[in-house]
C-alpha positions in Angstrom: -12.7 -23.3 -15.9 -9.4 -21.6 -15.6 -8.8 -18.4 -17.6 -5.4 -17.2 -18.8 -4.0 -14.0 -17.5 -1.0 -12.0 -18.6 0.1 -11.8 -15.0 0.9 -15.5 -15.0 2.2 -15.8 -18.5 5.6 -17.2 -19.1 8.2 -16.6 -21.8 11.1 -19.1 -22.1 13.7 -19.2 -24.8 16.8 -21.2 -25.7 19.2 -20.9 -28.6 19.0 -23.7 -31.2 21.9 -25.7 -32.6 19.9 -26.7 -35.7 17.3 -24.3 -37.2 13.8 -25.2 -36.1 14.8 -27.9 -33.7 14.1 -27.0 -30.1 16.9 -28.0 -27.7 16.2 -30.1 -24.7 18.2 -27.9 -22.3 19.3 -24.4 -22.0 16.0 -22.5 -21.6 16.0 -19.1 -19.8 13.0 -17.6 -18.1 12.7 -14.1 -19.4 11.0 -11.1 -18.0 8.9 -9.3 -20.6 6.4 -6.6 -21.0 4.2 -8.0 -23.9 4.3 -10.5 -26.7 2.4 -10.9 -29.9 4.7 -13.6 -31.3 2.7 -16.6 -32.6 1.4 -18.5 -35.6 -1.6 -17.7 -37.8 -3.1 -19.4 -40.8 -5.5 -17.5 -42.9 -8.3 -18.6 -45.1 -8.6 -18.2 -48.8 -12.1 -17.5 -50.1 -13.5 -20.1 -52.5 -13.4 -19.4 -56.2 -15.9 -22.2 -57.2 -18.8 -21.2 -59.4 -21.9 -23.1 -60.5 -23.0 -24.2 -56.9 -25.4 -21.3 -56.2 -24.8 -18.0 -54.5 -23.7 -19.3 -51.2 -19.9 -19.9 -51.2 -18.1 -23.2 -50.9 -15.8 -23.9 -48.0 -12.6 -21.7 -47.9 -9.1 -23.2 -48.2 -6.4 -22.8 -45.7 -3.5 -20.6 -46.5 0.2 -20.9 -45.5 1.3 -20.6 -41.8 2.9 -17.3 -40.8 4.8 -17.1 -37.5 5.8 -13.6 -36.5 5.2 -10.9 -34.0 6.7 -8.4 -31.5 8.1 -9.0 -28.1 8.6 -6.0 -25.8 11.4 -6.6 -23.3 12.7 -4.4 -20.5 16.2 -3.0 -21.1 18.0 -4.6 -18.2 21.6 -5.3 -17.1 21.8 -9.1 -17.6 18.9 -10.6 -19.6 19.3 -8.1 -22.4 22.6 -9.7 -23.4 20.6 -12.7 -24.7 18.2 -10.5 -26.7 21.3 -8.7 -28.2 22.8 -12.1 -29.1 19.6 -13.1 -31.0 19.6 -9.8 -32.9 23.3 -9.4 -33.6 25.0 -12.7 -33.0 27.3 -13.9 -30.2 29.4 -11.2 -28.6 33.1 -10.9 -28.0 33.4 -11.1 -24.2 36.4 -10.0 -22.2 37.3 -9.1 -18.6 37.5 -10.8 -15.3 34.4 -9.3 -13.7 33.0 -6.9 -14.7 32.8 -8.3 -18.2 32.5 -6.4 -21.5 30.3 -8.0 -24.1 30.8 -6.4 -27.5 28.2 -7.0 -30.2 28.6 -5.8 -33.8 26.2 -5.2 -36.6 26.4 -7.0 -40.0 27.0 -10.6 -38.9 26.9 -12.9 -41.9 24.8 -15.5 -39.9 22.4 -15.1 -37.0 21.4 -17.7 -34.4 17.8 -19.0 -34.0 15.8 -19.6 -30.9 13.1 -21.8 -29.6 10.6 -19.6 -27.7 7.9 -21.0 -25.5 5.0 -18.8 -24.4 3.0 -20.4 -21.7 -0.4 -19.9 -20.1 -0.2 -22.3 -17.1 -3.9 -21.8 -16.0 -5.3 -23.4 -19.1 -2.8 -25.2 -19.5 -1.4 -24.3 -22.9 2.3 -23.9 -23.8 3.1 -22.7 -27.3 6.6 -23.7 -28.5 7.8 -21.6 -31.5 10.8 -22.9 -33.3 13.2 -21.3 -35.7 12.8 -17.8 -34.3 15.1 -15.1 -35.6 15.1 -11.5 -34.6 14.3 -9.1 -37.4 14.6 -5.7 -35.7 15.0 -3.8 -32.4 13.4 -0.4 -31.6 14.3 1.7 -28.6 13.1 5.1 -27.3 15.1 7.5 -25.2 13.1 10.0 -23.2 13.2 12.0 -20.0 11.2 9.6 -17.8 9.5 6.2 -17.8 10.5 2.7 -18.3 13.3 1.7 -20.7 12.0 -1.0 -23.1 13.0 -2.4 -26.4 10.6 -3.9 -29.0 11.9 -6.9 -31.0 10.2 -8.0 -34.1 10.7 -11.7 -34.7 10.0 -14.3 -37.5 9.6 -18.0 -36.6 9.2 -21.2 -38.6 6.4 -23.1 -36.8 4.5 -23.5 -33.6 3.3 -26.5 -31.6 0.9 -26.5 -28.6 1.7 -28.6 -25.6 -0.1 -29.3 -22.3 3.1 -29.0 -20.3 6.2 -26.8 -20.6 9.0 -28.1 -22.8 11.5 -25.9 -21.1 12.4 -28.1 -18.3 13.8 -26.2 -15.3 14.7 -22.8 -16.9 17.6 -20.7 -15.6 17.1 -17.2 -14.3 19.3 -14.1 -13.7 19.1 -11.4 -11.1 16.9 -8.7 -12.6 18.2 -5.1 -12.6 16.5 -2.7 -15.0 17.8 0.4 -16.6 15.6 3.5 -16.2 15.1 6.3 -18.7 16.6 8.8 -16.2 19.9 6.9 -16.6 19.9 7.4 -20.4 22.1 9.8 -22.3 22.9 10.6 -26.0 26.2 11.9 -27.2 27.2 13.6 -30.5 30.8 13.2 -31.5 31.7 12.2 -28.0 30.0 15.2 -26.2 26.5 15.2 -24.6 23.9 16.4 -27.0 22.5 19.7 -25.8 18.8 20.6 -25.8 17.8 17.0 -26.5 14.1 16.3 -25.8 13.8 12.8 -27.2 15.5 10.2 -29.4 14.8 6.8 -30.9 16.7 4.2 -32.9 15.8 1.2 -35.0 18.1 -1.6 -36.1 16.8 -4.1 -38.6 18.3 -7.2 -40.1 15.8 -7.1 -43.0 15.2 -10.8 -42.8 14.0 -12.5 -46.0 11.7 -15.4 -45.5 12.6 -18.5 -47.5 9.2 -19.4 -48.7 9.5 -22.8 -50.4 6.7 -25.2 -51.3 6.1 -27.5 -48.3 3.3 -29.7 -47.2 3.3 -28.2 -43.7 3.1 -24.6 -45.0 6.3 -23.5 -43.0 9.2 -21.5 -44.3 12.6 -23.0 -44.8 14.3 -20.1 -43.0 14.7 -16.4 -42.5 18.0 -15.0 -43.8 19.5 -11.6 -43.1 20.0 -9.1 -46.0 21.2 -5.5 -45.9 21.0 -4.2 -42.4 19.8 -0.7 -41.5 20.2 1.6 -38.5 17.9 4.6 -38.5 16.3 6.9 -35.9 15.4 10.4 -34.9 16.5 13.0 -32.5 14.3 15.9 -31.3 16.1 19.0 -30.0 15.1 22.5 -28.9 16.1 25.0 -31.4 18.7 27.0 -29.4 21.6 27.3 -31.7 22.7 26.3 -35.2 25.4 23.8 -34.3 23.4 20.7 -35.2 21.9 22.4 -38.2 25.3 23.3 -39.5 26.4 19.6 -39.2 23.4 18.5 -41.1 23.9 21.2 -43.8 27.5 20.3 -44.3 26.7 16.7 -45.2 29.6 15.3 -43.1 28.9 12.3 -41.0 28.8 12.4 -37.2 29.0 9.7 -34.5 26.0 9.1 -32.1 26.2 7.3 -28.9 23.1 6.1 -26.9 23.7 4.8 -23.4 22.1 3.7 -20.2 24.6 4.0 -17.3 24.1 2.8 -13.7 27.8 2.9 -13.0 31.2 2.2 -14.7 30.6 -1.5 -14.3 26.9 -1.6 -15.1 26.0 0.0 -18.5 24.8 -0.4 -22.0 26.4 1.6 -24.8 25.2 1.7 -28.4 27.5 3.4 -30.9 26.5 4.4 -34.4 29.8 5.2 -35.9 28.9 7.0 -39.1 25.6 8.9 -39.0 24.2 11.2 -41.7 21.8 14.0 -40.7 19.2 15.5 -43.0 18.5 19.3 -43.0 15.1 19.6 -41.2 12.3 22.1 -41.3 11.7 24.3 -38.2 8.0 24.4 -37.7 6.5 27.1 -35.5 3.1 25.9 -34.2 2.5 28.3 -31.3 4.0 30.5 -28.7 6.0 27.6 -27.1 9.5 26.5 -27.7 10.6 25.6 -31.3 11.9 22.2 -31.9 13.7 20.5 -34.8 13.6 16.8 -35.7 16.5 15.1 -37.4 15.6 11.7 -39.0 19.1 10.2 -39.2 20.5 7.1 -40.8 23.8 5.2 -40.3 26.2 3.6 -42.7 29.2 1.3 -42.5 32.3 3.0 -41.0 35.5 1.7 -42.5 37.6 2.6 -39.4 35.3 0.7 -37.0 34.7 -2.1 -39.6 30.9 -2.0 -38.9 27.9 0.3 -38.7 27.0 -0.2 -35.0 28.7 -1.5 -31.9 26.8 -2.4 -28.7 28.7 -2.9 -25.5 27.0 -4.4 -22.4 29.1 -4.3 -19.2 27.9 -6.5 -16.3 28.8 -9.4 -14.1 27.7 -12.2 -16.5 30.7 -14.1 -17.7 29.4 -15.3 -21.1 26.4 -15.3 -23.4 
């Protein structure tokens, strides 16, 4: 009997033209770190009385399809992940190409995602997948990964892959050592760590259906939040937080001028933090920031991916 191993697991995905309807073509074979995306159907305890102390059979509850996918932050595949999160980019150039994604799109695309365990064999095709959020960490060393939370409509299990012959891209990963954070256009000094989370705040359309599925997952008010950790060496950042005036934050991974990922939060508000002293070591301050719409930019966040892929 074959046993499934993560080393052999497959993740394919393709954008849908109609919500919940998997396309026949266009699947891409993605590199990934982990995935918990899948369906579950809980049980409701019986409320029947008068049949003795032992309970009657439970009833089945609605189907929930959700989970997280952790993907490497790379030069080419990451453009597809960003398209699912933010919508199609505005692409320009003749090679290299600049793909510009903006927050706050009125409508978001959906995907069909297939997670396969070929040893069994079992291939789980999840339709109507929309990305709810993305979380990224910036640190001195380690792998650069992004965690995407997704909500799907339904799942079917097949004995063979439904993705046909998926396409692939040359894989080139960003590393944490290539990361940088800027404040108002200048490198942020004494930075020890940073993170950001963008969320679409998807609302499930939970209608009454015989199959227990949702009718959709629609975006509501978006949010961009995060934290920056700095060594307390001067009061420059504290002064900005105390003033209440917004700042601009830029998070980037840069291999070269033609290979980079830049995330701009155009209007960021910093809280005034406490400065905790816990021992003889260095003193740090943590700023839990949040972003808002910037009228000059016309959006809250802009993401620019520069690579050699012509279109997404």
